[in-house]
C-alpha positions in Angstrom: 4.6 9.0 34.7 3.3 5.3 34.3 0.0 4.1 33.4 0.1 5.4 29.8 -0.9 2.9 27.2 -0.3 3.6 23.5 -2.3 1.5 20.8 -0.3 1.7 17.4 0.4 -0.3 14.1 3.8 -0.8 12.8 4.0 2.2 9.9 1.6 4.6 11.6 3.3 7.9 11.3 1.0 9.4 14.0 1.6 6.7 16.3 5.3 7.5 16.1 4.6 11.2 16.8 2.6 10.1 20.1 5.6 8.0 21.1 8.1 11.0 20.1 6.1 13.4 22.0 6.2 11.3 25.0 9.8 10.5 24.7 10.7 14.1 24.6 9.1 14.8 27.8 10.3 11.7 29.7 6.7 10.1 30.0 6.9 6.3 30.6 4.6 4.4 28.4 3.7 1.1 26.9 2.7 0.4 23.3 0.5 -2.3 21.7 0.4 -3.1 18.2 -3.2 -3.7 17.4 -2.5 -4.7 13.6 -0.7 -7.8 15.0 -2.4 -8.4 18.3 -6.4 -9.2 17.4 -7.3 -9.2 21.1 -5.5 -6.0 21.9 -7.5 -4.5 18.8 -10.9 -5.7 20.3 -9.6 -4.1 23.6 -8.9 -0.7 22.1 -12.3 -0.9 20.4 -14.0 -1.2 23.3 -12.1 1.5 25.4 -12.4 4.1 22.7 -14.8 3.1 20.1 -12.3 3.5 17.7 -11.2 1.3 14.7 -8.2 3.7 13.9 -4.9 4.5 15.7 -3.2 6.0 17.4 -5.3 5.7 21.0 -3.5 6.7 23.9 -5.0 5.8 27.4 -3.9 7.5 30.4 -6.1 7.1 33.9 -9.6 8.2 32.6 -7.8 10.2 29.3 -8.6 8.5 26.1 -7.0 10.5 23.3 -7.6 9.6 20.0 -5.1 10.2 17.3 -2.2 12.5 17.5 -3.9 15.2 19.5 -1.1 18.0 20.4 -3.3 20.2 22.4 -4.6 17.4 24.6 -1.0 15.9 24.8 0.5 19.0 25.9 -2.3 19.7 28.4 -1.3 16.4 30.0 2.4 15.9 29.5 3.9 19.1 28.0 5.8 22.1 29.6 5.7 25.7 29.1 7.9 27.3 26.0 10.7 29.1 27.4 11.3 33.0 26.5 13.4 34.0 23.7 13.8 35.2 20.3 14.3 32.5 17.2 15.9 33.5 13.9 13.0 31.5 12.5 9.9 29.6 12.8 9.1 27.1 10.6 5.8 26.1 10.7 5.2 22.4 9.4 7.4 19.3 9.3 6.9 17.7 6.0 9.6 17.3 3.2 9.4 21.3 2.6 9.9 22.0 6.4 12.5 19.2 7.3 14.7 20.5 4.5 14.3 24.0 5.3 15.5 23.2 9.1 18.7 21.7 7.7 19.7 24.5 5.6 18.7 27.0 8.3 20.8 25.0 10.8 23.9 25.1 8.5 23.3 29.0 8.3 23.9 28.9 12.1 20.2 30.5 12.4 18.4 29.7 15.5 15.6 27.3 14.4 12.6 25.9 15.8 10.2 23.6 13.7 6.4 23.4 15.3 4.2 20.8 13.6 1.3 18.6 14.4 3.0 15.8 12.8 6.3 14.6 11.1 6.1 14.0 7.3 2.8 15.2 6.5 0.8 13.7 3.7 4.6 12.1 2.6 4.4 9.5 5.2 0.9 8.2 3.9 2.7 6.8 0.8 2.8 2.8 0.3 5.8 2.9 -2.1 7.8 5.9 -3.5 9.4 5.3 -6.6 10.6 8.7 -8.0 12.5 10.0 -5.3 16.3 10.3 -6.5 18.6 7.9 -4.6 15.9 5.0 -4.0 14.3 2.9 -6.7 11.7 2.4 -4.2 10.9 3.4 -0.5 8.0 3.9 1.7 7.1 7.2 2.7 7.5 6.4 6.6 11.0 5.3 5.6 12.0 8.6 3.8 10.7 10.6 6.2 12.5 9.1 9.0 15.5 9.7 7.0 14.5 13.2 7.0 13.9 13.3 10.4 17.1 11.5 11.5 19.1 14.3 9.5 17.4 17.2 11.4 17.7 15.5 14.8 21.4 15.4 14.5 21.5 19.3 14.1 20.9 22.1 16.5 17.3 22.3 15.3 14.2 22.3 18.0 11.1 19.9 17.1 7.9 20.9 18.8 5.1 18.9 18.3 2.2 21.3 18.4 -0.7 22.8 16.6 -0.2 26.3 15.4 -3.2 28.7 15.7 -1.9 32.0 14.4 1.0 33.8 13.1 1.0 37.8 13.7 3.7 40.6 13.3 4.4 43.0 16.0 7.0 45.4 15.2 10.0 43.5 13.7 8.9 40.3 15.5 6.4 37.5 14.5 4.4 35.8 17.1 3.7 32.2 16.3 0.9 31.0 18.8 -0.2 27.3 19.4 -3.1 25.6 20.7 -2.2 25.2 24.2 -1.3 29.0 24.3 2.3 28.9 23.9 4.0 31.6 21.8 7.1 31.5 19.9 8.8 34.7 19.2 11.0 35.0 16.0 12.4 37.4 13.3 11.3 35.1 10.1 8.9 32.6 9.4 8.9 29.9 7.0 5.5 28.4 6.2 5.4 24.7 5.1 1.8 23.6 6.5 1.1 21.1 3.8 -2.4 19.9 3.4 -5.0 17.7 4.9 -7.3 15.2 3.1 -10.4 16.0 1.5 -13.6 14.2 2.9 -16.7 13.2 1.1 -19.1 15.7 2.8 -21.6 12.7 3.5 -24.3 12.5 6.3 -22.5 10.3 9.2 -19.2 10.8 7.9 -17.9 12.5 10.7 -19.4 9.8 13.1 -17.9 7.0 11.5 -14.5 8.5 11.1 -12.2 6.3 12.9 -14.9 3.4 12.9 -14.6 2.4 9.6 -14.1 5.4 7.6 -10.2 6.2 7.3 -8.0 9.0 6.0 -4.8 7.1 6.5 -4.5 3.7 5.2 -0.9 3.0 6.3 -2.1 3.8 9.8 -5.3 2.0 10.1 -5.0 -0.6 7.2 -3.5 -3.4 9.5 -7.0 -3.4 11.4 -8.9 -4.5 8.4 -7.0 -7.6 8.0 -9.3 -10.3 5.9 -12.2 -8.0 6.0 -13.8 -6.2 2.9 -12.9 -2.6 2.2 -13.3 0.2 -0.4 -10.9 3.0 -1.6 -12.2 6.0 -2.8 -10.2 8.1 -5.6 -8.6 7.5 -9.0 -5.2 9.1 -8.7 -1.9 7.2 -7.5 -2.5 7.4 -3.8 -5.8 5.8 -4.4 -4.6 2.9 -6.5 -1.7 2.1 -4.5 -3.8 1.9 -1.5 -6.1 -0.7 -3.1 -3.1 -2.5 -4.3 -1.7 -2.7 -0.6 -4.8 -3.4 0.9 -5.6 -6.0 -1.4 -2.8 -8.2 0.0 -4.2 -8.2 3.4 -8.2 -7.6 3.1 -10.6 -10.4 2.0 -11.9 -7.9 -1.0 -11.0 -4.5 -2.3 -13.3 -2.3 -4.3 -11.9 1.2 -5.9 -14.6 3.7 -6.4 -13.5 6.4 -9.0 -15.6 9.4 -9.6 -14.5 9.7 -13.4 -11.7 8.1 -14.8 -8.5 6.7 -13.6 -5.7 9.4 -13.6 -2.9 7.1 -12.1 0.2 6.1 -13.5 -0.6 3.1 -16.1 1.8 0.8 -14.4 -0.6 0.7 -11.5 -3.7 -0.1 -13.2 -2.5 -3.7 -14.2 -1.2 -4.4 -10.7 -4.7 -3.4 -9.3 -6.4 -5.8 -11.8 -4.1 -8.6 -10.9 -4.7 -8.2 -7.5 -8.5 -8.6 -7.9 -9.5 -5.0 -7.2 -12.9 -4.3 -8.4 -13.0 -1.1 -10.2 -16.2 1.1 -10.2 -15.7 3.9 -12.8 -17.6 7.1 -13.1 -19.1 6.4 -9.9 -19.5 7.8 -6.4 -20.1 7.1 -2.8 -23.7 8.3 -1.8 -24.0 7.0 1.5 -22.4 5.5 4.3 -24.2 2.4 6.6 -23.9 1.5 10.1 -24.4 2.4 13.6 -21.6 1.9 15.8 -18.9 1.0 13.3 -19.1 1.1 9.3 -21.0 -1.9 7.7 -21.6 -0.8 4.1 -21.6 1.9 1.5 -23.9 2.9 -1.6 -21.9 3.2 -4.7 -24.0 5.2 -7.3 -23.1 5.1 -11.0 -23.1 8.6 -12.4 -24.1 8.0 -15.8 -26.9 5.7 -15.2 -27.8 6.6 -11.5 -27.7 2.8 -10.7 -27.1 2.3 -7.0 -24.8 -0.8 -5.5 -24.5 -1.7 -1.8 -21.2 -3.0 -1.0 -20.9 -4.6 2.5 -17.5 -3.3 3.6 -16.0 -2.6 6.9 -13.5 -0.3 5.9 -13.4 2.9 3.6 -10.3 4.5 2.9 -10.4 8.1 1.4 -8.0 9.1 -1.2 -9.8 12.2 -2.8 -7.4 15.0 -2.8 -6.0 17.2 -0.3 -6.9 20.7 1.0 -4.1 23.5 2.0 -3.6 23.9 5.9 -4.1 27.5 5.6 -7.2 28.6 7.6 -4.7 29.7 10.4 -3.0 32.3 8.4 -6.2 34.3 7.9 -5.0 37.4 6.3 -1.6 37.4 7.4 -0.5 36.8 3.6 -1.8 36.7 0.3 -3.7 33.6 -0.6 -4.9 32.2 -4.5 -8.6 31.1 -5.1 -7.6 27.5 -3.8 -6.6 28.8 -0.5 -2.6 28.2 -1.4 -0.1 30.7 -0.4 1.3 32.8 -3.2 4.9 32.9 -3.5 7.4 34.1 -5.9 10.4 32.4 -7.5 12.3 32.7 -4.6 9.8 31.5 -2.0 8.8 35.3 -0.9 5.2 35.9 0.2 3.3 39.3 0.2 4.7 40.1 3.8 8.5 40.6 4.1 10.0 38.1 6.4 7.4 35.5 5.9 8.3 32.6 3.4 6.7 29.7 2.3 7.2 26.2 0.5 5.9 22.9 -0.1 2.3 21.8 -1.3 0.2 24.7 0.5 1.8 27.1 -1.9 0.8 28.0 -5.4 3.8 26.3 -7.0 2.2 23.7 -9.4 4.3 20.6 -8.8 2.8 18.6 -5.8 5.8 16.3 -5.2 8.2 15.3 -2.7 11.3 16.2 -4.3 9.9 19.6 -5.6 8.8 20.4 -1.9 12.2 19.5 -0.6 13.9 22.0 -3.0 11.2 24.7 -2.3 12.0 24.2 1.4 16.0 24.9 0.7 15.1 27.8 -1.1 12.9 29.2 1.1 15.7 28.9 3.9 18.3 30.6 1.9 15.8 33.3 1.4 15.2 33.7 5.1 18.6 33.9 5.9 19.4 36.4 3.0 16.5 38.7 4.7 18.0 38.5 8.0 21.4 39.7 6.5 19.9 42.5 4.7 18.0 43.6 7.7 20.8 43.2 10.2 19.2 40.7 12.2 21.5 37.7 11.5 22.8 35.8 14.8 25.9 34.6 13.5 28.2 35.2 10.6 27.8 32.5 7.7 31.1 30.4 7.5 32.6 30.5 4.6 32.3 26.6 4.2 28.3 26.8 4.0 
């Protein structure tokens, strides 16, 4: 299928998802790196109105971001019948690790996820994952993905809308209307970025406001930007953007909660830090042209002329699709016991969307392994195992 163009940047994980989807279904395409080609960037903005990637063009269709539902409508194929031993919902560190362990137990496995890597791919630099002194989130997740793709695991880029139980079988339904039938479910849906809740935020999202600096950062080369947040993710984003942007402001609601090592780096890079402050207004019509920063102690308002605003203000669990399937806590996190069992037999969970306190990549990966082993044990206990477990596993 000719005529498909994908506007990308070098380190954008969602761009990679679009390309992986097209390759999976044999769709011919061309890519244009708008982080390097300024003329192509202007072309993308003219066609789509977006200052964020990916943007996919096919005929009159303009697909913004990794829109699994729309991509499947245009290029996908229906799901074949059959019952899986396990459906893993989510492909972050927990889900990908769970898939490796399920495959080693010879479980018929499918991962369903809108993206590969989740929030781990947004990390500019990871310095606390064993085996690497420093690695980008994109590179670490690529290694995870390569290992999974070398196993007997189906990886479907799709958006799960609901999970229901009918008798001994679970039905996992996705946005395009596909239904996956399985004996167990491992929930690893991760989290999505929190937003400011300001007027015009939705309108300016992708038009200067961004929740993925690794995706959209290259589009703001030599332009003024701001970052909102006080944790490691926020200050790392500010440091990295200071390498390419004309100026960087960091707006922190209270005090910095990041590792001390980053504070000196940010100051050395010329990052302007506003403590005890918040973004109270966004400015701009077609695109972002500025923000108002209000000091929460004095009430003083400062207008910053910025063209980019990167939000790093926390995450919200992706558990809305579960409705009343399993028990959640007050934060919307999935309640699990020490062995990753949820309140429903046959449903297990791991990663940042659970009540486990440590929200770290290495912890999520370990919890994913535990969830897979628990799911396999459940199949053996219920007499549902597809194949005996080899002694070597």
